[in-house]
N, C-alpha and C positions, 0 to 999 in steps of 0.2 A: 221625640217631640210629641206633645199631646195633640190629638186631632181636634179640629174645630167642628162643633155641632151647631145646628140652626134651631133655636128654640121655637121659631114660628116660620117653618118653611113655606107656608102659604104666601108669605110676603114676597117670595120669588116672582109672583105674578106681576109685581110692580116693575120688574125688569123689562116687561113688554113696552114700557114707556120709552125705552132707548130706541128700538127700531121705529116706533111711532114718530118720535121726534125727527129721526133721520128721514123718514118717508115724507114728512111735512116739508122738510127742507128741499128734498128732491123735487117735490111737486109744486113748491111755492114759485109763483111767477109774478115778477114785479115789472110792469110795463107802464111807467108814468107817461102821461101825455105832456107834450112840450111843444111850444111854438119856436121855430128857428127862423132867423132872418136870412140865412144863407145855407147852401148845401154843404159848406165846409164843416158845419157842425153836425151833419147828419150821420157820418160814419161812427162816432162814439155811441150814438143811440142804437144803431144797428148791432154793434158789438154787444151792448148791454142787453138787448133783446135776445140775442143768441145765447148769452151767458145765463140768462134767467129762464131759458126754456126747460121744460120738465126733463128729468133723467140726465141732466148734464153732470159732469164731475163736480163734486162739492168744492167750493172755494173756502179758503181758511176763514173762519169766523169765530171771534172771541165769544159772541153770544151763544153760538151753537155749542161750543166747548163747555161753557158755564151751565147751559141747560142740561147737557148730558151728565155732567158731574153732579148736578143737583138731583137728577133722577136716580143716579147710581147711589148717592148718599141716602136718599129716601128709601130705596129698596133694601140697603144694608141695615137701616134702622128698623125696618119692618120685620126682617127675618131674625133679628136679634142673635147674631153670631156669638158664640162663646166657646171657650176651651173646655172640652169634655173628656180630657184624658183622665188618668187615675184621679180619683176624687180630689187629689191634689192638695188636700189640706194637711195630710200627714196624720199618723197616729190612728186613733179610733174615731169613727164617725157614727153617730146614732141617727138613724133616719126615722123620724116620727111621721106616721101617716094618719091623717084625719079620717076617722070612720063615722063622722056624724051623718045625719039624714040628708043634709044638703049635698053631700059628696056623691049621692046617687043621681044627681042631675045629669042630663045627657047633652049639655051644650058642647061637650067634647066627647068624642066617641071612644069606647062604648058608654063610658060614664066618667065622671070626675075621679071616682075612686079607682076605677081600672086604669085611668091615665096615670094616677099617682103610683099605683103598683108597678106599671110599666116603667116609669121613671126610676123607681127604686131598683128594679131589675137591672137597668142600665148602670146604675151606680155600683151595683154588686159586681158587674163585669168590668168595671173601670178601676178596680182596686189595684194599686201598685204594690211593689215589694215593701213589706213591713207595714202595710195598711190593713185595717180590719173594719168591719161594719156590723152594727147591731140594728135591729128593727123593733120599733115600738108602735103598737096600734093604739091610737087614741080613741077611747070609747067612754062609756059611763064609768068604767074602771080601766086604767091603762094596762096593757098586756105586753110583756116582753116576748115577741114572737121568735126572736133569734138573739142569743147573746153574741158578743163580739166574735166575729169569725172572718177569716180571709179566704174561705172556700165559697166561691160563687154558687156551687151546687147546693150547699147547706142553706145559703141565704135565699136561693130561688125556691127551695122547698117550703121555707117558712113564709115567703111572700105568697106562694100559691094557696096557702091555707088561710090567708087573711080574708075577712069578710067585713063589710060595713056594719056598724052596730045599729044604725037607724035611730039613734037616740041622742040626747044631749051628751056632750063629751066633757071630761074633766081635764082641762089643760094643766091645772096646777098639779094634779097627780101624775100626769104624763111627764111634765118637766122634772118632778121629783124623781121619777123612775129613771129618766135619762141622765140626771145628775148622778144618781147612784152608779150607773153604768160607767160613766167617764171619770168617776172619782179616782184621783191618784194617777191618772193617765195624762201625760204631757202631750200637747199638740192636739187635744181632742176637740171635736166639733159636733154640733147638733144641727141637723137639717130638718126643717118642718115642711112637709108637703100638705097643703090644704087649700081651701077656697076662701079662707078668711072669715067664715061665718061662725066659727067656734066662739062660744061665749067666754069672755075673759074672766079669769078667776077673781074672787073678791080682793085678794092682795096680789101684787105683782109677783110672778114666779121668779125665783132666783136661779140664774143660769151660770153654772161653773165652767162653761166652755164657750167657744165662739159659736154664735147662732146665725144660721142662714135660713131665710124663709123663701120658698119657691112656690108661687101661686099656681093653682090648678083650676082651670075653668075661668069663666067670666064672673068676677065678684061684683056684688052690689055696692051701693054707696054706704058710707059709714060702717064699713066692716073691716075687721082685721084685728091684729094684736095691738092693743093700745099702749101697754107699759110692760117692760121687762127689765129686771135689775140684773146687771152683770156683776158677778162676784168671782173672786179667785184669780189666779194667773192663767194666761193662755197656755 
């Protein structure tokens, strides 16, 4: 069974809302004022006052259950859980890493580029039987850092040599190189790791494999890959 990973573990902080909600219910005291015409009605009010005293055992409450479920759902949405077992797509996967200048931003530590490299290392160690991975660095000219390999050590060494180019990148050339790598390979896929700031090529790149985009860092508005043409069979 593939393990589950958290894409945004900082979202676990939202789980603190669960004990906070329970604490509020423990401390919540409701003592309505009421006029009674006879003492025969006094006993229920005394019982209600005792039941609503702080730190009493919680009573069944549909509203409390709904609030806890809502807080739990929000926390799960924030942590973005996902299956991170063997790359899982099968066949050959080409991991393309954006090496543009914007990838040197430090909104994620130590930088967007290093975060992308770390994610690629994880993918190299998640390869399953019969799976292999290649690494392409997207720069002014695309570089094949590692041809398809199933050996994590080989892929780690190639990733350790990767450096951001600090210049405009050529996505079209990078996709052409990735297409050449997956040509004739069934079940191939291409994974693009970047911040979405790479300038789109003049003509939409043709992709001969399944394409997955994994954002790195906090992207700005109106950024990303606008058009990609899918060709060939999966």
